[in-house]
Each structure stands twice: as structure tokens, then as C-alpha cells.
C-alpha positions in Angstrom: 8.0 36.2 0.3 7.5 39.0 -2.2 9.0 42.4 -1.7 6.5 45.2 -2.0 7.0 48.4 -4.0 7.7 50.4 -0.9 10.4 48.0 0.3 12.0 48.0 -3.2 11.9 51.8 -3.2 13.6 51.9 0.2 16.3 49.5 -0.9 16.9 51.5 -4.0 17.2 54.7 -2.0 19.5 53.1 0.5 21.8 51.8 -2.2 21.8 55.2 -3.9 22.6 56.9 -0.6 25.4 54.4 0.0 26.8 55.1 -3.5 26.6 58.9 -3.0 28.3 58.6 0.4 31.1 56.5 -1.1 31.6 59.0 -4.0 31.7 61.9 -1.5 34.5 60.2 0.5 36.6 60.0 -2.7 36.8 56.2 -2.6 36.8 55.4 -6.3 37.0 51.9 -7.5 39.5 50.8 -10.2 37.3 47.9 -11.1 33.5 47.2 -10.8 32.3 43.6 -10.5 28.9 41.9 -10.0 28.2 39.2 -7.6 24.8 37.3 -7.6 23.1 35.4 -4.9 20.9 32.7 -6.3 19.6 29.6 -4.4 21.4 30.8 -1.3 24.8 30.6 -3.1 27.1 33.3 -4.5 27.8 33.2 -8.2 30.6 33.2 -8.9 31.9 31.7 -5.7 35.4 32.8 -6.5 36.3 36.2 -7.8 39.8 37.1 -9.1 40.8 40.7 -8.7 44.0 42.5 -9.4 46.1 42.9 -6.2 46.7 46.5 -5.0 43.6 47.9 -6.7 40.3 49.1 -5.3 37.3 47.0 -6.4 33.6 47.6 -6.1 31.5 44.5 -5.7 27.8 44.9 -6.4 25.7 42.1 -4.9 22.4 41.2 -6.7 20.2 39.0 -4.6 17.9 36.9 -6.9 16.4 34.9 -3.9 13.2 35.9 -2.1 15.0 35.6 1.2 17.2 38.4 2.6 20.9 38.0 2.2 24.0 40.1 2.2 27.8 39.9 1.7 29.8 39.5 4.8 33.6 38.9 5.2 35.7 38.9 8.4 39.0 38.9 6.5 37.8 41.8 4.3 36.1 43.5 7.2 32.9 44.2 5.2 29.2 43.5 5.6 27.0 45.2 2.9 25.1 44.9 -0.3 27.5 47.2 -2.2 31.1 46.6 -1.2 34.3 48.5 -1.8 37.4 46.5 -1.1 41.1 47.1 -1.5 43.6 47.8 -2.4 44.3 44.2 -1.4 47.6 42.5 -0.9 47.9 39.3 -2.9 45.9 36.5 -1.1 42.6 34.8 -0.6 39.8 36.6 1.3 36.8 34.5 2.2 33.2 35.8 2.3 29.8 34.4 3.2 26.1 35.3 3.3 24.9 36.6 6.6 21.7 34.7 6.6 22.6 31.5 4.8 26.3 31.0 5.8 26.3 27.3 5.2 25.6 27.6 1.5 26.4 31.2 0.5 30.2 31.1 0.6 32.9 32.4 -1.7 36.4 33.9 -1.9 38.1 36.9 -3.4 41.5 36.1 -4.8 43.9 39.0 -5.2 46.7 38.2 -7.6 
């Protein structure tokens, strides 16, 4: 499945609006990290973040199939994710559409 120009444009606008909304709410991240989805797996599958800091995870899907970040322990389901500040611990996440393979964990230390 190939994404058309209109779909790509809509995705870019949605991400831009999400970022604008986040910046208007005053939720600034202390750290920006990238997370890639490739072959229905998150890379890296484990992300270490400093405890008690806000972190922005930007998810880049390199697969042709739809996928997004989802985490019950972090209470997030998005393509661009702001988390934290987190208490030290492990926070699992998974892909909404390929949960069996797209799995990972955020480790706050």
C-alpha cells in the first residue's frame, strides 16, 4: 500500500497541529527522542529516559502498514507522544495494529 500525496499532506498537517496544540498548552519536553517502526517492530525496543523529566517521543513509521504507539501504563496512544515526568520504572508500549511484534519499553532511571 502506497500513501498518496494527499494522505501524506494530511498526516503532516495533523502532526503539525498536534505539535502546535502541545506547545500552546505549555507542555515542553526536556528531551526529544526518536522511535522507528520497521518490519512491524519498534527500534529501539527499549528506551532509557531520565526519571522525573518530560520526554517527547517522535514515532517514525517506515512500514507501509498503519501503526502507532500505544501504552496502557503510560496512558498514551499517538504518533507523537509526550510522557513524564515519570517515576523510576519500566513502562511497556506496543503497536496498535501489530501488537504481537511491535513491542517495547520505556525505562525511567
